C-alpha positions as CSV (number, residue, x, y, z in Angstrom):
1,X,0.0,0.0,0.0
2,X,1.4,3.4,-1.0
3,X,1.7,5.8,1.7
4,X,-1.0,8.0,0.3
5,X,-3.4,5.3,-0.7
6,X,-5.8,5.7,2.1
7,X,-6.0,9.4,1.5
8,X,-6.6,8.6,-2.2
9,X,-9.4,6.3,-1.2
10,X,-11.0,8.7,1.0
11,X,-10.7,11.4,-1.8
12,X,-12.5,8.9,-4.1
13,X,-15.5,8.3,-1.6
14,X,-15.9,12.3,-1.0
15,X,-15.7,12.8,-4.5
16,X,-19.4,11.8,-5.0
17,X,-22.3,13.6,-3.6
18,X,-21.6,13.8,0.1
19,X,-24.9,15.2,1.9
20,X,-23.0,15.3,5.3
21,X,-20.6,18.0,4.0
22,X,-22.7,19.7,1.3
23,X,-26.1,19.8,3.3
24,X,-29.0,17.3,2.9
25,X,-31.2,17.1,-0.1
26,X,-35.1,16.8,0.2
27,X,-36.0,13.5,1.6
28,X,-37.2,11.9,-1.7
29,X,-36.4,9.0,-3.9
30,X,-34.7,11.0,-6.4
31,X,-31.9,11.7,-3.8
32,X,-32.2,8.7,-1.5
33,X,-33.1,5.6,-3.8
34,X,-33.3,2.0,-2.1
35,X,-33.5,0.6,-5.6
36,X,-30.3,2.0,-6.4
37,X,-28.7,0.8,-3.2
38,X,-30.1,-2.9,-3.8
39,X,-28.6,-2.7,-7.3
40,X,-25.2,-1.9,-5.8
41,X,-25.5,-4.5,-3.0
42,X,-26.5,-7.2,-5.6
43,X,-23.2,-6.4,-7.6
44,X,-21.5,-6.8,-4.4
45,X,-23.0,-10.3,-3.8
46,X,-25.7,-9.2,-1.4
47,X,-23.3,-9.0,1.6
48,X,-26.2,-7.8,3.9
49,X,-27.7,-11.4,4.0
50,X,-24.8,-12.7,5.5
51,X,-25.3,-11.6,9.1
52,X,-28.0,-10.9,11.5
53,X,-28.6,-7.1,12.3
54,X,-30.3,-4.7,14.6
55,X,-31.3,-1.6,12.8
56,X,-31.7,1.6,14.8
57,X,-33.1,4.9,13.9
58,X,-34.0,8.2,15.8
59,X,-33.3,11.6,16.2
60,X,-30.8,11.3,19.3
61,X,-29.5,8.3,21.1
62,X,-29.2,6.1,18.2
63,X,-25.4,6.2,18.1
64,X,-25.2,5.4,21.8
65,X,-27.8,2.9,21.6
66,X,-25.9,1.2,18.7
67,X,-22.7,1.4,20.7
68,X,-24.4,-0.4,23.9
69,X,-26.0,-3.0,21.9
70,X,-23.0,-4.0,20.0
71,X,-20.9,-3.9,23.3
72,X,-23.5,-6.4,24.8
73,X,-23.5,-8.6,21.9
74,X,-19.6,-8.8,21.9
75,X,-19.7,-9.4,25.6
76,X,-21.7,-12.4,24.9
77,X,-19.1,-13.8,22.7
78,X,-20.6,-13.2,19.1
79,X,-18.6,-11.6,16.5
80,X,-19.8,-8.1,15.9
81,X,-20.0,-5.4,13.3
82,X,-20.7,-1.7,14.2
83,X,-21.9,0.8,11.4
84,X,-22.3,4.3,12.7
85,X,-22.3,7.9,11.4
86,X,-20.8,10.7,11.5
87,X,-17.3,9.8,12.8
88,X,-15.4,11.9,15.4
89,X,-11.9,11.9,14.0
90,X,-11.5,9.1,11.5
91,X,-13.8,7.3,8.9
92,X,-12.7,4.1,10.1
93,X,-14.5,4.7,13.2
94,X,-17.9,4.2,11.1
95,X,-17.0,0.6,10.4
96,X,-15.9,-1.6,13.4
97,X,-15.6,-5.6,13.8
98,X,-15.3,-6.7,17.2
99,X,-14.8,-3.2,18.7
100,X,-11.7,-2.5,16.3
101,X,-11.7,0.0,13.5
102,X,-11.6,-1.0,10.0
103,X,-7.7,-0.8,9.0
104,X,-6.7,1.6,6.6
105,X,-5.6,-1.2,4.2
106,X,-8.9,-2.7,4.1
107,X,-10.5,0.6,3.1
108,X,-8.0,1.0,0.3
109,X,-8.8,-2.6,-0.7
110,X,-12.5,-2.3,-0.6
111,X,-12.3,0.9,-2.6
112,X,-10.5,-0.7,-5.3
113,X,-12.8,-3.6,-5.3
114,X,-16.0,-1.6,-5.6
115,X,-14.7,1.2,-8.0
116,X,-15.8,-0.6,-11.2
117,X,-19.3,-1.8,-9.4
118,X,-19.8,1.8,-8.6
119,X,-19.5,3.1,-12.2
120,X,-22.4,0.7,-13.1
121,X,-24.8,2.4,-10.8
122,X,-25.8,5.9,-11.8
123,X,-25.8,8.8,-9.2
124,X,-24.6,6.9,-6.2
125,X,-23.9,9.2,-3.5
126,X,-21.1,8.9,-0.9
127,X,-23.2,7.4,2.0
128,X,-24.6,4.4,-0.2
129,X,-21.0,3.8,-1.3
130,X,-19.9,3.7,2.3
131,X,-22.9,1.5,3.4
132,X,-21.9,-1.1,0.6
133,X,-18.3,-1.0,1.9
134,X,-19.2,-1.6,5.3
135,X,-21.7,-4.5,4.5
136,X,-19.1,-5.9,2.2
137,X,-16.4,-5.8,4.9
138,X,-18.8,-7.3,7.7
139,X,-19.7,-10.3,5.4
140,X,-15.8,-10.9,4.6
141,X,-15.1,-10.7,8.2
142,X,-17.9,-13.3,8.9
143,X,-19.7,-11.0,11.2
144,X,-22.6,-12.7,13.2
145,X,-24.5,-9.7,14.4
146,X,-24.2,-6.1,13.0
147,X,-25.7,-3.2,14.6
148,X,-26.5,-0.7,12.1
149,X,-27.2,3.1,12.8
150,X,-29.5,4.9,10.2
151,X,-27.8,7.7,8.7
152,X,-30.8,10.1,8.0
153,X,-34.4,9.6,8.6
154,X,-35.0,5.8,8.1
155,X,-37.7,5.3,5.3
156,X,-35.2,6.1,2.5
157,X,-31.8,5.8,4.4
158,X,-29.3,3.4,2.7
159,X,-29.3,1.0,5.6
160,X,-32.9,0.4,5.1
161,X,-32.3,-2.4,2.7
162,X,-31.8,-5.0,5.6
163,X,-34.2,-7.2,7.2
164,X,-33.3,-7.0,10.6
165,X,-34.0,-9.2,13.5
166,X,-35.1,-6.2,15.4
167,X,-35.6,-2.4,14.6
168,X,-35.2,0.3,17.1
169,X,-36.5,3.7,17.2
170,X,-34.7,6.0,19.8
171,X,-35.8,9.4,21.0
172,X,-37.6,11.7,18.3
173,X,-37.4,15.4,18.5
174,X,-37.4,18.1,15.8
175,X,-34.4,18.0,13.8
176,X,-33.4,18.2,9.9
177,X,-36.9,19.8,9.6
178,X,-36.2,21.2,6.2
179,X,-35.6,17.6,5.1
180,X,-37.8,15.3,7.2
181,X,-40.8,17.6,8.0
182,X,-41.5,20.3,10.5
183,X,-43.7,18.4,12.9
184,X,-43.0,15.3,15.2
185,X,-45.6,13.4,13.3
186,X,-44.0,13.7,10.0
187,X,-40.6,13.1,11.5
188,X,-41.6,9.8,13.4
189,X,-43.3,8.7,10.2
190,X,-39.9,8.8,8.4
191,X,-38.3,7.1,11.2
192,X,-40.8,4.5,11.3
193,X,-40.1,3.7,7.8
194,X,-37.6,1.2,9.0
195,X,-40.5,-1.0,10.3
196,X,-40.7,-4.3,8.5
197,X,-43.7,-6.7,8.5
198,X,-43.6,-9.2,11.4
199,X,-40.1,-7.8,12.5
200,X,-40.0,-6.9,16.3
201,X,-39.7,-3.1,17.3
202,X,-38.3,-1.6,20.3
203,X,-39.1,2.1,21.0
204,X,-37.6,4.4,23.5
205,X,-40.0,6.8,25.3
206,X,-41.6,9.2,22.9
207,X,-43.6,12.4,22.8
208,X,-47.2,11.4,22.3
209,X,-47.4,12.6,18.8
210,X,-44.5,10.4,17.8
211,X,-45.4,7.4,19.7
212,X,-48.9,7.3,18.2
213,X,-47.4,7.3,14.6
214,X,-45.1,4.4,15.7
215,X,-48.1,2.4,17.1
216,X,-49.9,2.9,14.0
217,X,-47.1,1.8,11.6
218,X,-46.3,-1.3,13.7
219,X,-50.0,-2.3,13.6
220,X,-50.1,-2.0,9.7
221,X,-47.0,-3.9,9.4
222,X,-48.0,-6.5,12.0
223,X,-44.8,-5.7,13.9
224,X,-44.8,-6.4,17.6
225,X,-43.9,-3.2,19.5
226,X,-42.2,-3.1,22.9
227,X,-42.1,0.3,24.5
228,X,-39.4,1.4,27.0
229,X,-41.0,2.8,30.0
230,X,-43.9,0.4,29.7
231,X,-42.8,-3.0,28.8
232,X,-39.0,-2.3,29.9
233,X,-38.2,-0.1,32.8
234,X,-35.1,1.3,34.3
235,X,-34.3,2.4,37.6
236,X,-31.3,4.8,38.2
237,X,-28.7,4.2,40.8
238,X,-25.5,5.7,42.3
239,X,-23.6,7.8,39.9
240,X,-20.4,10.0,39.8
241,X,-18.2,11.3,37.2
242,X,-16.9,8.0,36.1
243,X,-20.4,6.7,35.0
244,X,-23.7,5.5,36.7
245,X,-25.4,2.6,37.9
246,X,-29.0,1.3,37.0
247,X,-31.2,-1.8,37.0
248,X,-33.4,-2.9,34.1
249,X,-36.4,-5.2,34.2
250,X,-38.5,-6.7,31.5
251,X,-42.3,-6.3,32.7
252,X,-43.5,-8.8,30.3
253,X,-43.3,-12.8,30.5
254,X,-40.2,-14.2,31.4
255,X,-38.5,-11.3,33.1
256,X,-35.0,-10.3,32.4
257,X,-33.5,-8.6,35.5
258,X,-30.3,-6.6,35.8
259,X,-29.4,-5.4,39.2
260,X,-27.0,-2.8,39.6
261,X,-25.3,-2.8,36.3
262,X,-23.0,0.3,35.3
263,X,-22.4,2.1,32.2
264,X,-19.3,4.7,31.6
265,X,-21.9,7.1,30.2
266,X,-23.2,10.2,32.0
267,X,-26.8,11.7,31.9
268,X,-30.2,10.1,32.5
269,X,-30.8,9.7,28.8
270,X,-28.0,7.1,28.6
271,X,-30.0,5.1,31.1
272,X,-32.7,5.3,28.7
273,X,-30.4,4.3,26.0
274,X,-28.9,1.5,28.0
275,X,-32.4,-0.1,28.7
276,X,-33.4,0.4,25.0
277,X,-30.3,-1.5,23.8
278,X,-30.9,-4.5,26.4
279,X,-34.4,-4.5,25.1
280,X,-33.4,-4.6,21.4
281,X,-31.1,-7.7,22.2
282,X,-33.9,-9.6,23.8
283,X,-36.7,-8.8,21.4
284,X,-34.3,-9.8,18.6
285,X,-34.5,-13.2,20.1
286,X,-31.4,-13.5,21.8
287,X,-31.5,-14.8,25.3
288,X,-28.0,-13.5,26.7
289,X,-26.8,-14.1,30.2
290,X,-27.3,-11.3,32.6
291,X,-23.7,-11.2,33.4
292,X,-22.7,-10.9,29.8
293,X,-25.3,-8.1,29.5
294,X,-23.9,-6.2,32.3
295,X,-20.4,-6.7,31.3
296,X,-21.3,-5.3,27.9
297,X,-23.0,-2.2,29.2
298,X,-19.9,-1.6,31.4
299,X,-17.4,-2.0,28.5
300,X,-18.9,0.4,26.1
301,X,-16.8,3.1,24.6
302,X,-18.6,6.1,23.0
303,X,-16.6,9.3,23.3
304,X,-17.5,12.8,22.6
305,X,-20.9,12.3,24.6
306,X,-20.7,14.2,27.8
307,X,-17.1,13.1,28.0
308,X,-15.1,14.3,31.0
309,X,-11.8,15.6,29.8
310,X,-10.5,17.2,32.9
311,X,-11.4,17.6,36.4
312,X,-9.9,20.9,37.6
313,X,-11.4,22.6,35.8
314,X,-14.0,20.4,34.6
315,X,-13.7,20.2,30.8
316,X,-16.5,18.5,29.0
317,X,-16.9,17.6,25.2
318,X,-20.4,17.0,24.2
319,X,-22.1,16.4,20.7
320,X,-25.5,18.1,21.6
321,X,-26.9,19.9,18.4
322,X,-30.6,20.5,18.8
323,X,-32.9,22.0,21.5
324,X,-33.6,18.5,22.8
325,X,-30.3,17.3,23.2
326,X,-29.1,20.5,24.5
327,X,-31.7,20.5,27.4
328,X,-30.6,16.8,28.2
329,X,-27.0,18.0,28.3
330,X,-27.9,20.7,30.7
331,X,-29.9,18.3,32.9
332,X,-26.9,15.8,32.8
333,X,-24.5,18.4,33.9
334,X,-26.6,19.6,36.8
335,X,-27.1,16.0,37.9
336,X,-23.4,15.0,37.6
337,X,-21.2,17.9,38.0
338,X,-20.8,20.4,40.9
339,X,-19.3,23.6,39.5
340,X,-19.0,27.3,40.3
341,X,-19.5,28.9,36.6
342,X,-20.3,27.4,33.2
343,X,-18.2,28.7,30.3
344,X,-19.7,27.7,27.2
345,X,-17.7,27.0,23.8
346,X,-20.5,26.7,21.2
347,X,-20.3,26.0,17.6
348,X,-22.3,23.9,14.9
349,X,-24.1,24.1,11.7
350,X,-26.8,26.8,10.9
351,X,-29.3,24.2,10.2
352,X,-29.2,22.9,13.6
353,X,-28.6,26.1,15.6
354,X,-32.2,26.8,16.3
355,X,-33.4,29.2,19.0
356,X,-34.1,26.3,21.3
357,X,-30.5,25.1,21.2
358,X,-29.2,28.7,22.4
359,X,-32.2,29.1,25.0
360,X,-31.2,25.7,26.5
361,X,-27.6,26.3,27.1
362,X,-27.1,30.3,27.2
363,X,-29.2,31.1,30.2
364,X,-26.9,29.0,32.5
365,X,-23.5,30.3,31.1
366,X,-21.5,32.8,32.9
367,X,-19.3,33.2,29.9
368,X,-20.1,32.0,26.2
369,X,-17.7,31.8,23.3
370,X,-18.9,31.2,19.7
371,X,-16.5,29.5,17.8
372,X,-16.3,27.3,14.4
373,X,-15.3,23.9,13.6
374,X,-13.4,22.8,10.5
375,X,-16.4,20.9,9.2
376,X,-17.6,22.4,5.6
377,X,-21.3,23.1,6.9
378,X,-20.1,24.8,10.2
379,X,-21.5,28.2,10.6
380,X,-19.3,31.2,11.3
381,X,-18.6,32.1,14.6
382,X,-19.9,35.6,14.3
383,X,-23.3,34.0,12.8
384,X,-23.7,32.3,16.3
385,X,-22.8,35.6,17.9
386,X,-25.6,37.4,15.9
387,X,-28.2,34.6,16.5
388,X,-27.4,34.7,20.4
389,X,-27.7,38.5,20.3
390,X,-31.0,38.4,18.6
391,X,-32.2,36.1,21.7
392,X,-30.8,38.6,24.2
393,X,-27.6,36.8,24.9
394,X,-23.9,37.9,24.8
395,X,-21.1,35.8,23.2
396,X,-17.6,36.3,22.5
397,X,-16.0,35.2,19.2
398,X,-13.2,32.9,18.7
399,X,-12.4,31.6,15.1
400,X,-11.3,28.1,15.9
401,X,-12.0,25.6,18.5
402,X,-8.3,25.3,20.0
403,X,-8.4,29.2,20.4
404,X,-11.8,29.0,22.1
405,X,-10.7,26.3,24.5
406,X,-7.4,28.2,25.4
407,X,-9.6,31.3,26.0
408,X,-11.9,29.4,28.1
409,X,-9.1,27.8,30.2
410,X,-7.5,31.3,30.7
411,X,-10.7,32.6,32.1
412,X,-11.6,29.3,34.3
413,X,-11.0,28.9,37.9
414,X,-10.4,25.3,39.3
415,X,-14.2,25.1,40.3
416,X,-15.5,26.2,36.9
417,X,-16.8,24.1,34.1
418,X,-15.9,24.3,30.4
419,X,-18.4,22.7,28.0
420,X,-17.6,22.5,24.4
421,X,-20.7,21.5,22.4
422,X,-23.0,22.3,19.5
423,X,-22.2,19.4,17.2
424,X,-20.3,16.3,17.0
425,X,-17.5,18.1,15.0
426,X,-17.0,20.6,17.8
427,X,-16.7,17.8,20.5
428,X,-14.1,16.1,18.1
429,X,-11.8,19.1,17.6
430,X,-12.2,19.9,21.3
431,X,-11.0,16.5,22.2
432,X,-8.1,16.8,19.8
433,X,-7.3,20.1,21.1
434,X,-7.2,18.9,24.6
435,X,-5.1,15.6,23.9
436,X,-2.6,17.9,22.1
437,X,-2.3,20.3,24.9
438,X,-1.8,17.8,27.5
439,X,0.6,15.9,25.4
440,X,-1.7,12.7,25.2
441,X,-1.6,10.4,22.3
442,X,-4.1,11.7,19.6
443,X,-6.9,9.3,18.3
444,X,-6.8,8.0,14.9
445,X,-7.2,10.8,12.4
446,X,-7.6,11.0,8.9
447,X,-5.3,12.6,6.6
448,X,-6.1,16.2,5.3
């Protein structure tokens, strides 16, 4: 493999229409086409048929739930695949087998293998090619169970070609409204597009409008529906900055009881995600030993989600990017963190930075710094400052996340809390800046 071949492989993938970088198109078959995806997979030999799967949609929590479910399956001795998006630092994070990132050499090899096939499928966007690569790699690696996170929506997402053993819908809130619709009912209907006839469905607790739609779709498809909060319940336990304890109970039939399990993720919303992941494995037909389930929950790794980088001062990296996730972030900070003053480092994309995001985060901040990540869709820091001013909040401006973090650290006392949030890209760059500042090894990153 030539030194720049991995870079070239990524350049090839990103040379196609990449909605993550350019902004998402209208959610319609002319842009997101499952027949096109099925054609591509047929050329690859239909690798998606080589493994069992859990398929996870939702507005928030789907990545965490996917990571928790995969960790449970792996702890039970199964050979697992995990497909998620977007990534924090490296494309390789999106495709994992047995908890290990896909090697650069395998990315190069799979790109070269699929390049002539892509040429036989018209108008294939980047995400569909990535999904095909992931499925092909999982089949090659003889994965037994793959946990697949939907990229956008559900009904027309490239991952929706699979026939899973269970479908999962995590918390639904208003997001990507220009693409998926501007009501919870419309968004829920797109998410519930992953429901298949007769396939069990697990839903996290939902607003009434979303739950009603999910129930309607499941009835129409003859898909048995289990509700977390009704059929599966959780009880919070002790917690600290390292993680939190919980108990999980199955309220129907042969009860599965987990007493005092532990997860290294913070926030009550992660307790819901843990219960949803446990329910998904059970409803998919797996009867795993409670010890394996507990061990998997405790071993999960999902950085950039209310991740504590430092204790004095507290430095947190988080990926909250809409009003709902920002409220959950603030609730988690209040629950887990004792601090004198909140210093907020905030950036993100204009299509996610709604008034609800600002209103959830800025009232509690003693100081706020608007910044910009390097992602192509990131809004200018001055745009954030102006939107905040429209709502009556003052923000300083810093043109990069490392600069913003340094400004926050200079201003912070040992009892203060610095929270870097607004998008997964802000969390990622805050992590990289912190590791570099401390002289810690950087996570795997892609060449630029």
